[in-house]
Every structure is written in structure tokens, then in C-alpha cells.
C-alpha positions in Angstrom: 0.0 0.0 0.0 1.1 3.6 -0.7 1.5 4.6 3.0 3.6 1.5 3.9 5.9 2.1 0.9 6.4 5.8 1.9 7.3 4.8 5.4 9.8 2.2 4.3 11.6 4.7 2.1 11.7 7.2 4.9 13.4 4.7 7.2 16.2 4.2 4.7 16.7 7.8 3.6 18.3 10.8 5.3 16.1 13.5 6.6 17.2 15.9 3.9 16.5 13.4 1.1 13.1 12.6 2.6 12.2 16.3 2.7 13.3 16.8 -0.9 11.3 13.8 -2.0 8.2 15.1 -0.2 8.6 18.5 -1.6 9.0 17.1 -5.1 5.9 14.9 -4.7 3.9 17.8 -3.5 5.0 20.0 -6.3 4.1 17.4 -9.0 0.6 16.4 -7.6 -2.3 17.4 -9.8 -4.1 20.6 -8.5 -7.3 18.6 -7.9 -5.4 16.3 -5.6 -3.8 19.2 -3.7 -7.3 20.8 -3.3 -8.8 17.6 -1.9 -5.9 17.2 0.6 -6.4 20.8 1.7 -10.0 20.0 2.4 -8.9 17.6 5.1 -7.0 20.3 6.9 -10.0 22.5 7.3 -11.2 23.0 10.8 -14.3 21.0 12.0 -14.8 19.3 8.6 -17.8 17.0 9.2 -18.2 13.6 7.7 -21.3 14.8 5.8 -19.3 17.6 4.3 -16.5 15.3 3.2 -19.0 12.9 1.7 -20.8 15.6 -0.2 -17.5 17.0 -1.5 -16.4 13.5 -2.6 -19.6 12.8 -4.5 -19.5 16.2 -6.2 -15.8 16.1 -7.1 -15.5 17.4 -10.7 -12.8 15.0 -11.7 -14.7 11.8 -10.9 -14.8 9.5 -13.9 -17.9 10.1 -16.0 -18.5 6.3 -16.4 -18.9 6.1 -12.6 -20.8 9.4 -12.2 -23.6 8.2 -14.5 -24.5 5.5 -11.9 -25.2 8.0 -9.1 -29.0 8.1 -9.5 -29.4 4.4 -9.0 -26.7 4.0 -6.3 -27.4 7.0 -4.0 -23.7 7.4 -3.1 -24.0 10.1 -0.4 -26.6 8.2 1.5 -24.8 4.9 1.2 -21.5 6.4 2.3 -23.1 8.1 5.3 -24.7 4.8 6.3 -21.4 2.9 6.0 -19.8 4.9 8.7 -16.7 5.8 6.7 -14.5 8.5 8.3 -11.2 10.2 7.8 -8.1 8.1 8.7 -9.8 4.7 8.1 -8.2 1.8 6.4 -10.9 0.7 3.9 -11.2 -2.1 1.3 -13.4 -1.8 -1.8 -13.8 -5.5 -2.7 -14.4 -6.5 -6.3 -14.6 -2.7 -7.1 -15.4 -2.8 -10.8 -14.2 0.5 -12.3 -13.6 2.0 -8.8 -17.0 3.7 -8.4 -16.7 3.7 -4.6 -12.9 3.6 -4.5 -12.3 7.2 -5.6 -15.0 8.7 -3.4 -13.8 6.7 -0.3 -10.3 7.8 -1.0 -11.4 11.4 -0.9 -13.2 10.8 2.5 -10.5 8.9 4.3 -7.9 11.5 3.3 -4.1 11.4 3.5 -4.2 9.7 6.9 -6.3 6.8 5.6 -6.1 4.3 2.8 -8.4 2.5 0.4 -7.4 -0.8 -1.1 -9.3 -1.8 -4.3 -9.1 -5.6 -4.1 -9.8 -6.8 -7.7 -9.9 -10.5 -8.8 -7.3 -11.1 -11.5 -10.0 -12.3 -13.9 -11.8 -9.0 -13.9 -11.1 -5.7 -15.8 -8.0 -6.8 -17.5 -8.4 -5.0 -20.9 -6.4 -2.0 -21.9 -9.3 0.5 -21.5 -9.9 -0.6 -17.9 -6.2 -0.5 -17.2 -5.9 3.1 -18.4 -9.0 4.0 -16.4 -7.5 2.6 -13.2 -4.2 4.3 -13.8 -5.9 7.7 -14.1 -8.1 7.0 -11.1 -5.1 6.1 -8.9 -3.2 9.2 -10.1 -6.2 11.3 -8.9 -6.6 9.4 -5.6 -3.2 8.9 -4.0 -4.8 7.3 -0.9 -6.0 4.4 -3.1 -4.2 1.3 -4.4 -5.3 -1.5 -6.6 -4.3 -5.0 -5.6 -5.1 -8.2 -7.6 -5.8 -11.7 -6.2 -6.9 -15.0 -7.7 -10.7 -15.1 -7.7 -11.0 -18.2 -5.5 -8.1 -17.4 -3.1 -8.9 -14.1 -1.4 -6.4 -13.0 1.2 -5.4 -9.7 2.8 -3.2 -8.4 5.7 -4.6 -9.7 9.0 -6.6 -7.3 11.2 -5.7 -4.3 9.0 -9.2 -3.0 7.9 -11.7 -0.8 9.6 -14.3 -1.0 6.9 -14.9 -3.1 3.8 -17.5 -2.6 1.0 -18.8 -5.3 -1.4 -21.2 -3.7 -3.8 -23.2 -5.8 -6.2 -20.5 -8.5 -6.3 -20.9 -10.9 -3.4 -23.2 -13.1 -5.5 -20.2 -13.7 -7.9 -18.8 -16.1 -5.3 -21.6 -18.5 -6.3 -20.9 -17.9 -10.0 -18.7 -20.0 -12.3 -17.8 -19.2 -15.9 -15.5 -21.0 -18.4 -15.7 -17.9 -20.7 -14.4 -15.6 -18.0 -12.1 -18.1 -16.2 -14.2 -18.0 -13.0 -13.6 -21.3 -11.1 -15.9 -22.8 -8.5 -15.3 -20.8 -5.4 -16.1 -21.6 -1.8 -17.9 -18.5 -0.2 -17.1 -19.8 3.2 -13.3 -19.5 2.5 -13.7 -16.0 1.2 -15.7 -14.7 4.2 -13.3 -16.4 6.6 -10.5 -14.5 4.8 -12.4 -11.3 5.0 -13.1 -11.8 8.7 -9.3 -12.3 9.3 -8.6 -9.1 7.5 -10.9 -7.0 9.6 -9.7 -5.4 12.8 -11.8 -6.2 15.9 -14.8 -4.0 15.7 -14.3 -3.5 11.9 -17.4 -3.5 9.7 -18.3 -4.9 6.3 -21.1 -3.4 4.1 -22.7 -5.8 1.6 -25.0 -4.5 -1.1 -26.4 -6.9 -3.6 -29.3 -7.6 -6.0 -32.1 -9.4 -4.1 -33.3 -12.8 -5.3 -36.6 -14.6 -4.5 -34.8 -17.6 -3.2 -33.8 -21.0 -4.7 -30.5 -22.8 -5.0 -27.9 -20.0 -4.9 -25.6 -21.1 -7.7 -28.4 -21.7 -10.1 -30.0 -18.4 -9.2 -26.7 -16.5 -9.7 -25.9 -18.2 -13.0 -29.3 -17.3 -14.4 -29.9 -13.8 -12.9 -26.8 -12.6 -11.0 -29.0 -12.2 -7.9 -28.7 -13.7 -4.4 -31.0 -14.3 -1.5 -30.4 -12.0 1.5 -30.7 -15.0 3.8 -27.8 -16.8 2.1 -25.5 -13.8 2.6 -26.5 -13.4 6.3 -25.9 -17.1 6.9 -22.4 -17.0 5.2 -21.3 -14.1 7.3 -22.7 -15.3 10.6 -21.1 -18.7 10.1 -17.7 -16.9 9.9 -18.3 -15.1 13.2 -19.6 -11.7 11.9 -22.6 -10.2 13.6 -25.4 -8.4 11.5 -25.6 -5.0 13.2 -27.7 -3.0 10.8 -29.5 -3.1 7.4 -31.2 -0.5 5.2 -34.0 -0.3 2.7 -32.4 2.6 1.0 -31.9 0.8 -2.3 -35.1 -1.4 -2.1 -37.3 -1.4 -5.2 -40.8 -3.0 -4.7 -41.4 -2.8 -8.5 -38.6 -5.3 -9.1 -40.2 -8.8 -9.0 -36.7 -10.6 -8.9 -37.4 -12.5 -12.2 -35.2 -10.5 -14.5 -31.4 -10.6 -14.9 -29.7 -7.6 -13.4 -28.4 -6.9 -16.8 -31.8 -6.6 -18.4 -32.3 -3.0 -19.6 -35.7 -2.9 -17.9 -34.2 -3.1 -14.5 -30.4 -2.4 -14.8 -29.1 0.0 -12.1 -32.6 0.0 -10.4 -32.8 -3.5 -9.0 -34.2 -4.3 -5.6 -31.1 -4.3 -3.5 -30.5 -5.2 0.2 -27.9 -3.4 2.3 -26.4 -5.3 5.2 -23.8 -4.2 7.7 -21.8 -6.8 9.5 -19.2 -6.4 12.3 -16.3 -8.4 13.6 -16.9 -8.5 17.3 -14.6 -6.1 19.2 -13.5 -8.8 21.6 
């Protein structure tokens, strides 16, 4: 991660060299990055103000911004409990919709790890998109892992977000090189990565029920009860849930990619916590 690398360099450099490197980095940062870092030095900056500023940031990628109406980012981020200085993970982050906003909020004393399966977003366009995002968001890093072998530094995260992706743990695809994955192993790895008291927010497309793998293969939806059972089995406690993204007009019979319902599916929002002790 960026902060760990900076700390390692400092330990092996003279004070003068470190100061010169810091001055050079500051001088070469884009003006939008400098402006966002300055926001975090303002007196009495509230979480609500930081969230509003992150959502409204003019340099957010347009491909992400167009999803705002259906995702309600300000409300979701407020509900998540994200705050400056947190160590956060955006798990299976797609094109970094949440990554860049969360990086703005945690600020220079925090970090956001975008944990991306190796099989996802490998094309040149996605690579260039991520390079530009990470240049805008120095608090963020992108780390790749094999889809079926999730792992991260033990007890290092305050908050993790899995948006519209948890169901993929029940999905297999020869076309996209997605192997059969054991969700229990994934959630156990996530539990190990959370600090005591750390929280995981799961947002996903609601399903009517049925066998999970068959439902995911057909519709890319998952039953809320399946997610709750998976997390509670690993030791997490369900501490809150929200109807913010519920849609009673979605009858759960269409694929989430169907144009009639895309970006407006009925979604559940669950907040799990690793017990503090």
C-alpha cells in the first residue's frame, strides 16, 4: 500500500532526502489532488461535508458518475460509517465507483485498497481507467488476487465494502475463467482481514430464493438469507440493514443486466461487524 511504501523509504533515507522527495511529490501532484488534501486540513470538517464533496468532485470518472442516480452514493457512504483516517477495502470494485469517493473521504491519513480479482477488468481500457483514477486518488491502491483465493493483511481493515458483487462467489464461468469458489473460505479470509470492531457493508441484488448457484448463474442475484448465513457462520454479527436501495417494483425475475431493471434492481444493504473482543 502507498503509505507503507512511503514509510519504508523514509526509514532508509536521510532527513534531507526525505524532505526533498516530499517537496517534489507535493509540487508534482495534480491541482485537484492538492485541493482535496487541503479540504482535510479545514477546521471542523464534518463527515457529511466530506462525503458531499467527494460525490461532487468534478474529476470523478464520468463512467462512474452516471451510476449515481441508482446508487445514491451520499446516503450509502453516510450509512457505511466511513470517516477520515480509516483503512478501507473496496472488494471487487469494478471500475472504482466507490474507490475514488472513499479515498477522498479517508484523506491522507487513511487508505483505500481496491481488491480486484485477477480475472476482472484486464483489458487496456480498464487498465488506463484505473491508472488515471489512482493518479487522482493517492490514498488508493489496486491489488489483484486469484478469484478463488482471497487474502489480505490480517486485522488491518476498519471498513470493507462489497457492492453488487458478493453473488459472484456463487458464479462459475469458463468464458471468464471463473472457477468454482467456496464463499465460506472468502468470508473467513475477510473476517481475518478486519480489525476487531471492523465492519463490512454488503450491497447486492435481491433474489426470490432458490438454489444459490443456479440463481446466480441465471440472474446474478442472491437471497439475502444466504449472505447473512455465510457471514454469521464466519463469526460476523449483523448489526444493521437498510431499505435505501429497495425497489418494490422489481419482482426478482429479470437478470440484473436486463435494460428494464439495470441499475434500479431491488437491493438489500447489510452491515456486519467483527466482534470487538
